[in-house]
NUSEDO-90218 format. One record per residue (C-alpha): residue in one letter; x negated, y negated, z negated. Coordinates in steps of 0.25 Angstrom, whole numbers. Layout:
N
LUMKOL, r, c1, c2, c3
LUMKOL, a, X, Y, Z $
...
END
This chain:
84
LUMKOL, r, c1, c2, c3
LUMKOL, m, 789, -464, 136 $
LUMKOL, l, 795, -473, 145 $
LUMKOL, t, 785, -482, 152 $
LUMKOL, r, 792, -493, 162 $
LUMKOL, i, 782, -497, 175 $
LUMKOL, t, 784, -506, 186 $
LUMKOL, i, 774, -501, 198 $
LUMKOL, e, 771, -513, 207 $
LUMKOL, d, 770, -505, 219 $
LUMKOL, d, 784, -495, 220 $
LUMKOL, r, 777, -491, 235 $
LUMKOL, l, 766, -484, 226 $
LUMKOL, l, 778, -475, 216 $
LUMKOL, r, 786, -472, 228 $
LUMKOL, q, 773, -468, 236 $
LUMKOL, a, 770, -458, 222 $
LUMKOL, h, 783, -453, 222 $
LUMKOL, r, 784, -449, 235 $
LUMKOL, l, 771, -444, 237 $
LUMKOL, g, 772, -437, 223 $
LUMKOL, g, 788, -430, 226 $
LUMKOL, f, 791, -436, 212 $
LUMKOL, r, 805, -434, 208 $
LUMKOL, t, 806, -449, 200 $
LUMKOL, k, 796, -461, 197 $
LUMKOL, r, 793, -456, 183 $
LUMKOL, e, 787, -442, 190 $
LUMKOL, t, 781, -451, 200 $
LUMKOL, v, 771, -459, 190 $
LUMKOL, e, 770, -450, 179 $
LUMKOL, t, 764, -439, 189 $
LUMKOL, a, 755, -452, 195 $
LUMKOL, l, 750, -454, 182 $
LUMKOL, k, 747, -438, 178 $
LUMKOL, e, 740, -439, 190 $
LUMKOL, f, 733, -452, 188 $
LUMKOL, i, 726, -446, 174 $
LUMKOL, q, 722, -433, 180 $
LUMKOL, h, 716, -441, 191 $
LUMKOL, r, 707, -449, 182 $
LUMKOL, g, 706, -437, 174 $
LUMKOL, q, 699, -431, 185 $
LUMKOL, k, 692, -443, 190 $
LUMKOL, r, 686, -441, 177 $
LUMKOL, l, 680, -429, 177 $
LUMKOL, l, 675, -430, 191 $
LUMKOL, k, 665, -441, 184 $
LUMKOL, l, 659, -432, 174 $
LUMKOL, i, 655, -421, 185 $
LUMKOL, g, 640, -420, 185 $
LUMKOL, t, 639, -427, 170 $
LUMKOL, v, 639, -414, 165 $
LUMKOL, d, 628, -405, 165 $
LUMKOL, f, 631, -390, 168 $
LUMKOL, r, 623, -379, 165 $
LUMKOL, d, 628, -364, 170 $
LUMKOL, d, 620, -357, 163 $
LUMKOL, w, 625, -362, 148 $
LUMKOL, d, 632, -353, 140 $
LUMKOL, p, 643, -359, 127 $
LUMKOL, i, 641, -345, 121 $
LUMKOL, r, 627, -344, 119 $
LUMKOL, e, 623, -359, 115 $
LUMKOL, r, 635, -358, 106 $
LUMKOL, h, 626, -345, 100 $
LUMKOL, k, 612, -351, 101 $
LUMKOL, g, 604, -345, 92 $
LUMKOL, q, 613, -336, 84 $
LUMKOL, p, 615, -321, 88 $
LUMKOL, y, 627, -320, 97 $
LUMKOL, k, 639, -317, 89 $
LUMKOL, p, 653, -313, 96 $
LUMKOL, l, 665, -323, 95 $
LUMKOL, w, 675, -312, 91 $
LUMKOL, p, 667, -298, 86 $
LUMKOL, r, 673, -287, 94 $
LUMKOL, k, 682, -276, 87 $
LUMKOL, r, 678, -262, 84 $
LUMKOL, k, 685, -252, 91 $
LUMKOL, a, 693, -242, 82 $
LUMKOL, s, 684, -227, 80 $
LUMKOL, h, 694, -217, 83 $
LUMKOL, a, 690, -207, 75 $
LUMKOL, p, 695, -194, 80 $
END
């Protein structure tokens, strides 16, 4: 998608370009945007720390089959008997 932008602080773009070792301004801006999005996503995840109850004794398989006899997900294959 073609987008034209005016960056008022030319030093900012030059510094990012030099620091990242990018070949083009486009590569500089695209990488900066990707890193910005990744950083914001990490910040949101960090805010969730401590908000989720964790039980180290929880077993999802037992919870799924609570009150029912255990049935394996895949039936065991019988070995072919070798008749003498």
